[in-house]
C-alpha positions in Angstrom: -109.6 -41.3 -78.6 -105.9 -41.2 -78.6 -104.6 -39.3 -75.6 -102.3 -37.4 -78.4 -102.9 -36.8 -81.8 -100.6 -35.7 -84.4 -101.0 -33.7 -87.5 -98.0 -33.3 -89.6 -95.9 -34.5 -92.9 -93.0 -36.5 -93.8 -91.4 -33.6 -95.6 -91.4 -31.3 -92.7 -88.3 -31.5 -90.3 -90.4 -30.2 -86.9 -92.6 -32.8 -87.5 -90.2 -35.5 -88.0 -88.2 -34.1 -84.6 -91.7 -34.3 -82.9 -92.6 -37.8 -84.1 -89.4 -39.0 -82.9 -89.6 -37.7 -79.3 -93.2 -38.7 -79.1 -91.5 -42.6 -80.4 -88.2 -42.3 -77.9 -90.6 -41.3 -75.2 -92.7 -44.4 -75.9 -95.8 -42.2 -76.4 -98.7 -43.8 -78.0 -100.1 -41.4 -80.6 -102.7 -41.3 -83.6 -101.0 -40.0 -86.5 -102.8 -37.8 -89.3 -100.8 -36.9 -92.3 -102.0 -34.1 -93.6 -100.4 -34.4 -96.9 -102.8 -37.7 -97.2 -106.0 -35.7 -96.8 -107.4 -32.1 -97.6 -109.7 -32.7 -94.7 -107.0 -33.4 -92.1 -104.9 -30.5 -93.6 -108.1 -28.3 -92.8 -108.8 -30.3 -89.4 -105.2 -29.4 -88.2 -105.7 -25.4 -89.4 -109.1 -25.4 -87.8 -107.4 -26.5 -84.5 -104.2 -24.5 -84.7 -105.8 -21.3 -86.2 -103.1 -21.4 -88.9 -101.1 -23.6 -91.4 -98.1 -24.3 -89.6 -97.2 -28.1 -88.6 -96.8 -30.1 -86.8 -100.0 -29.7 -84.5 -100.1 -31.7 -81.5 -103.3 -32.3 -79.9 -104.3 -33.6 -76.6 -107.4 -35.5 -75.2 -108.1 -32.6 -72.7 -108.1 -30.4 -76.0 -105.2 -28.4 -75.4 -102.8 -28.4 -78.4 -99.3 -27.2 -79.6 -98.0 -25.9 -83.0 -94.4 -26.0 -84.0 -93.2 -27.3 -80.4 -89.8 -27.2 -79.2 -88.5 -30.7 -77.8 -88.8 -28.9 -74.4 -92.2 -27.7 -74.7 -93.4 -31.1 -76.0 -91.9 -32.7 -73.2 -93.2 -30.3 -70.5 -96.6 -30.9 -71.9 -96.6 -34.9 -72.0 -95.1 -34.9 -68.4 -98.2 -32.5 -67.3 -100.4 -35.2 -68.5 -98.2 -38.0 -66.7 -97.1 -39.7 -70.2 -93.9 -39.4 -69.9 -91.9 -39.8 -66.4 
């Protein structure tokens, strides 16, 4: 299982920003495009408890919904995924 799972969609500006940060930091992550599948959209909603995206889930079970870059970086650093 991936350390980081990203639920998002290409049309979503917050999703693009978070995805760009993950890529810039060299973090490996599994992409689950909620536009491609109603099941993936339902999965993201079940994790977050709401329909907002992106949802970024970590292997330890914690997750972020629409995180700021600072919050996402802090969560990655906490797990030793970025320097």
